[in-house]
C-alpha positions as CSV (number, residue, x, y, z in Angstrom):
1,M,60.8,65.6,61.0
2,W,58.5,63.2,62.8
3,S,54.9,62.8,61.8
4,D,52.5,64.0,64.4
5,V,50.8,61.1,66.3
6,S,47.3,62.5,65.5
7,N,48.1,62.3,61.7
8,L,49.2,58.7,62.1
9,R,46.1,57.8,64.1
10,S,43.9,59.4,61.5
11,F,45.6,57.6,58.6
12,Y,45.2,54.2,60.2
13,S,41.5,55.0,61.0
14,S,40.9,55.5,57.2
15,N,40.0,52.7,54.8
16,L,43.4,52.9,53.2
17,G,45.0,52.8,56.6
18,Q,43.1,49.8,57.7
19,L,44.1,48.0,54.5
20,T,47.7,49.0,55.1
21,Q,47.5,47.6,58.6
22,E,46.1,44.3,57.2
23,L,48.8,44.0,54.6
24,L,51.7,44.8,56.9
25,C,50.5,42.4,59.6
26,S,50.1,39.7,57.0
27,E,53.7,40.0,55.9
28,I,55.2,40.4,59.3
29,K,53.3,37.3,60.6
30,K,55.2,35.2,57.9
31,L,58.4,36.2,59.6
32,W,57.2,36.0,63.2
33,P,54.4,33.4,63.3
34,K,54.8,32.8,67.0
35,V,55.6,35.4,69.6
36,T,54.2,33.6,72.7
37,G,56.0,34.7,75.9
38,Q,58.1,37.3,74.1
39,R,59.0,40.7,75.5
40,I,58.3,43.1,72.6
41,L,58.9,46.8,72.1
42,T,57.6,48.8,69.1
43,I,59.3,52.2,68.4
44,G,57.6,54.9,66.3
45,Y,53.9,54.1,65.9
46,G,53.2,50.5,66.8
47,P,49.5,50.2,67.4
48,P,48.7,49.0,63.8
49,L,50.8,45.9,64.6
50,S,48.9,45.1,67.9
51,P,46.8,42.4,66.2
52,L,50.0,40.4,65.9
53,F,50.8,40.5,69.5
54,N,47.6,40.8,71.6
55,N,47.2,38.0,74.2
56,N,50.4,36.2,72.9
57,T,53.3,38.2,74.3
58,E,54.6,38.3,77.8
59,I,54.6,42.0,77.7
60,I,54.5,44.7,75.0
61,F,55.4,48.4,75.0
62,H,54.7,51.0,72.3
63,L,57.4,53.7,72.6
64,M,56.5,56.9,70.8
65,P,59.2,59.5,70.4
66,Q,59.0,62.9,72.0
67,Q,58.8,64.8,68.7
68,Q,56.0,62.6,67.5
69,G,53.8,62.7,70.6
70,V,52.0,59.8,72.3
71,I,48.4,58.4,72.6
72,H,47.1,56.0,75.2
73,W,47.0,52.5,73.8
74,P,44.8,50.5,73.9
75,S,43.1,52.7,76.6
76,R,43.8,55.0,79.5
77,H,43.1,52.2,82.0
78,Y,45.3,49.6,80.2
79,N,47.9,51.7,78.6
80,S,51.1,50.2,77.1
81,A,52.3,53.3,75.3
82,L,55.1,55.6,76.6
83,L,56.8,58.8,75.5
84,S,60.6,58.7,75.4
85,D,63.7,59.7,73.5
86,E,64.3,57.0,70.8
87,S,68.0,57.1,71.3
88,R,67.8,56.7,75.1
89,L,65.5,53.8,75.8
90,P,64.2,53.4,79.3
91,F,64.9,49.6,79.5
92,N,67.6,47.5,81.1
93,D,70.4,45.8,79.1
94,S,69.2,42.5,77.5
95,S,65.7,43.0,78.8
96,L,63.8,42.6,75.5
97,D,63.3,39.7,73.0
98,R,62.1,41.6,69.9
99,V,61.9,45.2,68.7
100,V,59.9,46.6,65.8
101,L,60.5,49.9,64.0
102,L,57.4,51.3,62.3
103,H,57.3,55.0,61.2
104,A,60.6,55.4,63.0
105,I,63.8,54.9,61.1
106,E,62.8,57.3,58.3
107,F,62.1,60.1,60.7
108,T,64.8,60.0,63.3
109,S,67.9,62.2,63.0
110,R,69.7,59.8,65.4
111,T,69.6,56.6,63.4
112,H,72.8,55.0,64.7
113,P,72.3,55.9,68.4
114,M,68.8,54.5,68.2
115,L,70.0,51.2,66.6
116,R,72.7,50.9,69.2
117,E,70.3,51.5,72.0
118,I,68.1,48.7,70.6
119,W,71.1,46.4,70.5
120,R,71.8,47.2,74.1
121,T,68.3,46.4,75.3
122,L,67.9,43.2,73.2
123,A,68.8,39.8,74.7
124,A,71.4,37.7,73.0
125,G,69.9,36.4,69.8
126,G,67.1,39.0,70.0
127,K,65.4,40.1,66.8
128,L,64.9,43.6,65.3
129,L,62.3,44.1,62.6
130,V,62.6,47.3,60.5
131,V,59.7,48.5,58.3
132,A,61.0,51.4,56.1
133,P,59.7,53.2,53.0
134,N,61.2,51.8,49.8
135,R,63.1,54.4,47.9
136,G,62.1,52.9,44.6
137,G,58.4,52.5,45.5
138,L,55.3,54.6,44.6
139,W,54.3,55.2,48.2
140,T,57.3,57.4,48.9
141,R,56.3,59.7,46.0
142,L,52.9,60.6,47.4
143,E,52.3,62.4,50.6
144,R,48.8,61.1,51.3
145,T,50.3,58.3,53.6
146,P,52.9,58.5,56.3
147,F,55.3,56.5,54.1
148,G,55.5,59.6,51.8
149,H,57.3,61.5,54.5
150,G,60.8,61.2,56.0
151,E,63.8,59.5,54.5
152,P,63.2,56.4,52.3
153,Y,65.7,53.6,52.0
154,S,67.0,51.0,49.6
155,V,67.7,47.5,50.7
156,Q,71.4,48.1,50.5
157,Q,71.2,51.3,52.6
158,L,69.1,49.7,55.3
159,T,71.2,46.5,55.6
160,T,74.4,48.6,55.8
161,L,73.0,50.7,58.7
162,L,72.0,47.5,60.5
163,R,75.5,45.9,60.1
164,Q,77.1,49.2,61.3
165,A,75.0,48.9,64.5
166,V,76.2,45.2,65.0
167,F,73.1,43.5,63.7
168,L,73.1,40.7,61.2
169,P,70.3,41.1,58.6
170,E,68.8,37.7,57.9
171,H,65.5,38.1,56.0
172,I,64.1,40.6,53.6
173,N,60.4,40.9,52.9
174,S,58.2,43.6,51.3
175,A,54.7,44.9,51.3
176,L,52.3,47.5,49.9
177,Y,52.5,46.9,46.1
178,I,49.0,48.3,45.6
179,P,48.8,52.0,44.7
180,P,48.0,54.2,47.8
181,T,44.5,55.0,46.7
182,N,41.0,54.9,48.2
183,N,39.6,53.1,45.2
184,R,37.4,50.3,46.5
185,V,38.0,48.0,43.5
186,I,41.7,48.1,44.1
187,H,41.2,47.4,47.8
188,R,39.1,44.3,47.0
189,L,41.9,43.1,44.7
190,A,44.7,43.9,47.2
191,G,45.5,40.3,48.1
192,T,45.9,39.2,44.5
193,W,47.7,42.4,43.5
194,E,50.3,41.9,46.2
195,K,51.0,38.4,45.1
196,V,51.3,39.2,41.4
197,A,53.4,42.3,41.9
198,R,55.8,40.6,44.3
199,N,56.6,38.1,41.5
200,Y,56.8,40.5,38.6
201,F,57.8,43.8,40.2
202,P,59.7,42.9,43.3
203,F,61.6,46.3,43.6
204,F,58.5,48.5,43.6
205,S,57.0,47.7,47.0
206,G,55.8,50.5,49.3
207,V,57.9,49.3,52.2
208,I,61.0,47.1,52.8
209,I,60.8,44.8,55.8
210,V,64.1,43.6,57.2
211,E,64.6,41.2,60.1
212,A,68.0,41.3,61.8
213,E,69.5,39.5,64.7
214,K,71.6,41.0,67.5
215,R,75.2,40.0,66.9
216,V,77.2,38.9,69.9
217,Y,79.7,36.7,68.1
218,L,80.9,36.0,64.5
219,P,77.9,34.1,62.9
220,N,78.2,30.9,61.1
221,T,77.1,32.0,57.7
222,A,76.8,28.5,56.4
223,G,74.3,27.8,59.2
224,V,72.4,31.0,58.4
225,A,72.2,30.1,54.8
226,A,70.8,26.6,55.6
227,K,68.2,28.0,57.9
228,A,67.1,30.5,55.3
229,K,66.9,27.8,52.6
230,D,64.7,25.7,54.9
231,S,62.4,28.6,55.6
232,G,62.1,29.7,52.0
233,W,63.4,33.2,52.8
234,R,66.2,35.1,51.2
235,T,69.4,35.3,53.4
236,L,71.9,38.1,53.3
237,P,75.7,37.3,53.3
238,D,77.7,38.7,56.2
239,T,80.2,41.1,54.9
240,A,81.5,42.4,58.2
């Protein structure tokens, strides 16, 4: 069942929500430092990621599923949000460069059709970024945040879904190691907490972040491995 858009907006207006936004944007920016001239679509609830894309992209859309509801974003006069079925995207084939799923994959009952629609609308070599609740993390066990609702995932489950939809998972990242609390002391220590926990407790993040590429041919896994080594990110072997 999808979270209501009003609940999502209220969460990201709170102190914990604003910190969540900051931490997510910080990690995603490491994967996508430059998006100048890109055509980007977010599916689910994308406004928290807007600071990454404002004034840098060619065009951005925030698609909000029908069962979730929609809000105007950023305003009624300059709205980039639309309401649609997540498994029937209103975009032409190969018309997008990048797609982001935030508060989406854990709620939809049509996971594979949605991923295949994303594949259809992405250009060759296009990138999909999935932010999903971590099955092993604390955030999925508490309902005070949107990540405590819906279906959580392990890394293996998520990468398997992506491969089945003809995507090649390339990089794995994580975020939200801090407890989902409104404690101000913990909020002030969030940056340090995230760095330490990532080194010592890598499997207990609140969310998993996976970047995958649209596959249109059998990839050169040696080339992928070399690219990942140069960038410092973990690469995933292609088992298809």
